[in-house]
C-alpha positions in Angstrom: -2.3 0.8 -5.8 -1.3 -2.2 -3.7 1.9 -4.1 -4.7 3.8 -6.9 -3.1 7.6 -6.8 -2.9 9.9 -9.8 -2.3 12.4 -8.4 0.2 14.7 -11.4 0.5 15.1 -13.6 3.6 11.6 -15.3 3.1 9.9 -11.9 3.5 7.3 -10.0 1.5 6.0 -6.5 2.1 2.9 -4.8 0.8 3.3 -1.2 -0.3 1.2 1.6 -1.9 2.5 2.7 -5.3 1.5 5.1 -8.0 -0.2 3.6 -11.0 2.2 4.1 -13.9 1.2 4.8 -17.5 2.2 2.1 -20.0 5.2 3.0 -22.1 5.3 2.6 -25.9 4.5 -0.9 -26.9 3.1 -1.8 -23.5 -0.3 -2.3 -22.0 -1.3 -1.8 -18.3 -3.2 -4.7 -16.9 -5.6 -4.6 -14.0 -4.6 -8.0 -12.5 -7.5 -10.1 -11.3 -5.7 -13.2 -9.8 -2.1 -14.3 -9.6 -1.1 -17.9 -8.8 1.9 -19.0 -6.9 4.3 -21.0 -9.0 6.9 -23.5 -7.8 9.5 -21.0 -9.1 8.0 -18.3 -6.9 8.4 -20.6 -3.9 12.1 -21.1 -4.9 12.4 -17.3 -4.9 10.8 -17.2 -1.4 13.4 -19.7 -0.2 16.2 -17.5 -1.6 17.3 -19.8 -4.4 17.0 -17.1 -7.0 18.3 -14.0 -5.2 21.0 -13.5 -7.9 18.3 -13.1 -10.6 15.6 -11.2 -8.8 16.3 -7.5 -8.4 15.4 -7.2 -4.7 13.0 -5.7 -3.7 10.8 -6.7 -6.6 7.2 -7.8 -7.3 7.2 -11.4 -8.6 4.6 -13.7 -10.1 3.5 -14.7 -13.6 0.5 -17.1 -13.4 -2.2 -14.5 -13.8 -5.4 -13.3 -15.3 -6.6 -9.7 -15.8 -8.1 -7.1 -18.1 -6.5 -4.3 -20.1 -6.7 -1.0 -18.2 -4.6 1.3 -20.5 -2.7 1.1 -23.8 0.6 2.6 -24.7 1.7 4.2 -27.9 1.9 1.9 -30.9 -0.3 -0.8 -29.5 -3.1 -1.4 -32.0 -4.3 -5.0 -31.6 -5.8 -4.7 -28.1 -8.6 -2.7 -26.5 -9.3 -1.4 -22.9 -11.5 -3.9 -21.1 -10.3 -7.0 -22.9 -9.6 -10.0 -20.7 -6.1 -11.3 -21.2 -3.3 -13.5 -19.8 0.4 -12.9 -20.2 2.9 -15.4 -21.7 5.8 -14.1 -19.6 8.7 -14.6 -22.0 10.7 -11.6 -23.1 12.5 -12.9 -26.2 13.5 -9.5 -27.7 17.1 -10.6 -27.5 16.5 -13.5 -29.9 19.4 -14.1 -32.4 19.7 -16.2 -35.6 21.7 -18.8 -33.6 18.5 -19.5 -31.6 17.2 -21.1 -34.8 13.7 -19.5 -34.4 12.9 -21.1 -31.1 12.3 -17.9 -29.3 10.8 -19.5 -26.2 14.2 -21.0 -25.3 16.5 -18.4 -26.9 19.9 -18.1 -25.2 19.2 -14.6 -23.7 15.5 -15.2 -22.8 14.2 -13.1 -19.9 11.4 -14.4 -17.8 8.9 -11.7 -16.8 8.1 -12.0 -13.1 11.6 -13.2 -12.3 14.1 -11.1 -14.3 11.7 -8.2 -14.3 8.7 -7.1 -12.2 5.8 -9.6 -12.0 2.0 -9.8 -11.5 1.7 -9.8 -7.7 0.3 -6.2 -7.8 -2.9 -4.5 -8.6 -1.7 -3.1 -11.9 1.0 -4.4 -14.1 2.7 -3.0 -17.2 3.9 -5.5 -19.7 4.9 -5.7 -23.4 1.9 -6.1 -25.6 3.5 -8.9 -27.6 3.2 -11.2 -24.5 -0.6 -11.0 -24.4 -3.2 -13.7 -25.3 -6.9 -12.7 -25.4 -9.5 -14.5 -23.4 -13.2 -15.1 -24.0 -15.4 -12.6 -22.2 -17.2 -15.4 -20.4 -14.1 -17.1 -18.9 -13.8 -17.6 -15.2 -10.9 -15.4 -14.1 -9.8 -17.7 -11.3 -9.5 -20.6 -13.7 -7.8 -18.2 -16.2 -5.0 -17.8 -13.7 -4.2 -21.5 -14.4 -3.6 -21.0 -18.1 0.1 -20.4 -17.6 0.9 -23.7 -15.8 -1.6 -25.5 -18.0 0.3 -24.2 -21.0 3.4 -25.9 -19.6 1.5 -29.2 -19.5 0.2 -28.7 -23.1 3.7 -28.1 -24.3 5.0 -31.2 -22.4 2.3 -33.4 -23.9 2.8 -32.0 -27.4 6.6 -32.5 -27.2 5.9 -36.1 -26.2 3.6 -36.8 -29.2 1.1 -38.5 -27.0 -1.4 -40.5 -29.1 -4.8 -42.0 -28.4 -4.5 -45.5 -26.8 -1.0 -45.0 -25.5 -0.1 -45.5 -21.9 1.4 -42.5 -20.2 3.0 -42.7 -16.7 3.3 -39.4 -14.8 6.0 -39.4 -12.1 4.8 -36.8 -9.6 1.2 -35.8 -8.8 1.8 -32.2 -7.9 0.2 -29.2 -9.8 2.2 -29.7 -13.0 2.0 -33.5 -12.8 -1.8 -33.4 -12.5 -2.1 -30.9 -15.3 0.1 -33.1 -17.6 -2.1 -36.0 -16.6 -5.3 -34.1 -17.5 -3.9 -33.0 -20.9 -2.7 -36.5 -21.7 -6.1 -37.9 -20.8 -7.7 -35.4 -23.2 -5.5 -37.0 -25.9 -7.3 -40.3 -25.0 -4.1 -41.7 -23.5 -4.3 -44.1 -20.6 -2.7 -42.3 -17.7 -1.1 -43.7 -14.6 0.2 -41.4 -11.9 3.0 -42.2 -9.4 2.8 -40.1 -6.2 3.7 -40.6 -2.6 1.7 -37.9 -0.8 -1.6 -39.4 0.3 -3.6 -36.1 0.0 -2.4 -35.7 -3.6 -3.2 -39.3 -4.3 -6.8 -38.8 -3.0 -7.2 -35.7 -5.2 -5.9 -37.5 -8.3 -8.2 -40.4 -7.7 -11.1 -38.1 -7.3 -10.3 -36.8 -10.8 -10.6 -40.4 -12.1 -6.9 -41.3 -12.4 -5.2 -44.5 -11.6 -2.6 -43.6 -8.9 0.2 -45.8 -7.5 2.2 -45.0 -4.4 5.6 -46.4 -5.3 6.6 -46.8 -1.7 3.7 -49.4 -1.3 3.4 -50.9 -4.8 6.1 -51.6 -7.3 5.4 -49.2 -10.2 7.1 -51.2 -12.9 5.4 -54.5 -11.9 2.0 -52.7 -11.8 2.5 -51.0 -15.3 3.6 -54.4 -16.7 0.5 -56.0 -15.5 -1.7 -53.2 -16.9 -0.1 -53.3 -20.3 0.5 -57.0 -20.9 4.2 -56.4 -20.4 4.6 -53.6 -22.8 5.2 -50.9 -20.2 4.7 -47.2 -20.8 4.8 -45.6 -24.2 5.6 -42.2 -22.7 6.9 -41.2 -19.2 6.8 -37.7 -17.8 9.4 -37.1 -15.1 7.8 -34.3 -13.1 8.9 -35.2 -9.5 12.5 -33.9 -9.8 13.9 -36.5 -7.4 16.4 -39.3 -7.8 13.9 -42.2 -7.3 11.9 -40.8 -10.3 15.1 -40.8 -12.4 15.8 -44.3 -11.3 12.4 -45.7 -12.3 11.7 -43.6 -15.5 14.0 -45.8 -17.7 12.6 -49.0 -16.1 8.9 -48.2 -16.6 9.4 -47.0 -20.2 8.7 -49.7 -22.8 10.5 -50.5 -26.0 11.1 -47.2 -28.0 9.3 -45.3 -25.2 9.7 -41.6 -24.8 10.7 -39.9 -21.6 9.9 -36.3 -21.2 12.0 -34.3 -18.7 9.6 -31.8 -17.2 11.3 -31.3 -13.8 14.2 -29.0 -13.5 17.4 -30.6 -12.3 20.0 -28.0 -11.5 22.8 -30.4 -10.9 23.9 -33.6 -12.7 22.1 -36.7 -11.7 22.5 -40.5 -12.2 20.5 -41.9 -15.1 20.6 -45.5 -16.3 21.9 -44.8 -19.9 22.1 -48.6 -20.7 18.3 -48.6 -20.9 18.4 -46.0 -23.7 20.6 -48.4 -25.7 18.7 -51.6 -24.8 15.2 -50.4 -25.4 15.9 -47.6 -27.9 14.4 -45.0 -25.6 14.2 -41.3 -26.4 14.8 -38.5 -23.8 12.9 -35.3 -24.6 13.5 -31.9 -23.0 10.5 -29.7 -22.5 10.8 -26.1 -21.3 8.0 -23.5 -20.8 5.7 -23.1 -23.8 5.0 -21.7 -27.3 2.1 -19.6 -28.5 0.1 -22.6 -29.6 0.3 -24.1 -26.2 -1.3 -21.0 -24.7 -4.1 -21.1 -27.2 -4.7 -24.8 -26.5 -4.9 -24.2 -22.7 -7.2 -21.2 -23.2 -9.5 -23.4 -25.2 -9.4 -26.2 -22.6 -10.2 -23.8 -19.7 -13.0 -22.1 -21.7 -14.8 -25.4 -22.6 -15.5 -26.2 -18.9 -15.3 -29.9 -19.5 -12.4 -30.6 -17.1 -12.7 -29.8 -13.4 -9.7 -27.5 -13.2 -11.3 -25.8 -10.2 -10.4 -28.8 -8.0 -6.7 -27.8 -8.3 -7.3 -24.5 -6.6 -6.4 -25.0 -2.9 -6.9 -21.5 -1.6 -7.7 -17.9 -2.7 -6.4 -15.1 -0.5 -6.3 -11.3 -0.7 -3.1 -9.8 -2.2 -2.2 -8.4 1.3 -1.9 -11.9 2.7 1.0 -12.7 0.4 3.4 -13.5 3.3 0.9 -15.8 4.9 0.3 -17.6 1.6 4.0 -18.4 1.1 4.4 -19.6 4.7 1.3 -21.8 4.2 2.8 -23.3 1.0 6.1 -23.9 2.7 4.4 -25.8 5.5 1.9 -27.7 3.3 3.6 -29.8 0.6 0.2 -31.4 -0.2 -1.3 -28.1 -1.5 -1.9 -27.5 -5.1 -2.6 -24.0 -6.6 -2.8 -20.9 -4.4 -4.2 -17.7 -5.9 -3.8 -14.1 -4.8 -6.8 -11.9 -5.4 -5.0 -8.8 -6.6 -8.1 -6.5 -6.4 -9.4 -7.5 -2.9 
């Protein structure tokens, strides 16, 4: 079978490997498509070389079907379409308080262990979610990032009629906006990249370029001065941190979606003055996966517009180089059987 290996130094190789039988408690998946996550791009740039066991296959945004079943697996059948919720929480302890998706010793499959950028992939059966037979497998590869968005919106408690401001119109930002819109919230996106602005507008969103229009003034005007009920910080840059407390209204909720690896400046006075809430949101729980599977299966939201490019697995190096040179791109998929 064909498998990709991250070799370090912004380099991927494509190798031939033996197809391995699944171990007890595992299934072998014939991978259909694997998307490139922002985390994968960080790996490409060398930011996670201390976690990844180089050389290693990476990737976790995938779709596929079960090809073989290991001993002790009883709830799945060969041929079933599935996605993987790539969280290995087998080290969960009582001190984790039952929140296995953020347990202290959580391992992320595709980073801390081999991932889906290969033709066949052996994974623990407890990570699987079944898919409808009629699902589009390209769209199914978006279920993992969509589950992130479902979790973010659920953690925010977005309600119908509320105003949600999404800071950042990249892949996760747009998915958050789509899920919030499904909750019948009014969504305003803040984004500076003109290509991404055009895409978001084509999806029916109100989009503001904060370098051209003052975001706070605009949201004030749209809400009669009430400002945002909920703000999603997805951009991960200091200007977004600066504006998130200003654009949030009285008792607004701010959801921290972006990953900030270092301490940043935040206007804490606004939390006191307006009784704001700051909510952390990390990965997903099983119910978020089930919601995203349902959303993809209903075919009522044009998720296909988020797919920028589909390339054969063997073009993995070219795909990462393209992403590095094209910050306006959205979701890139690898066809793992081509």
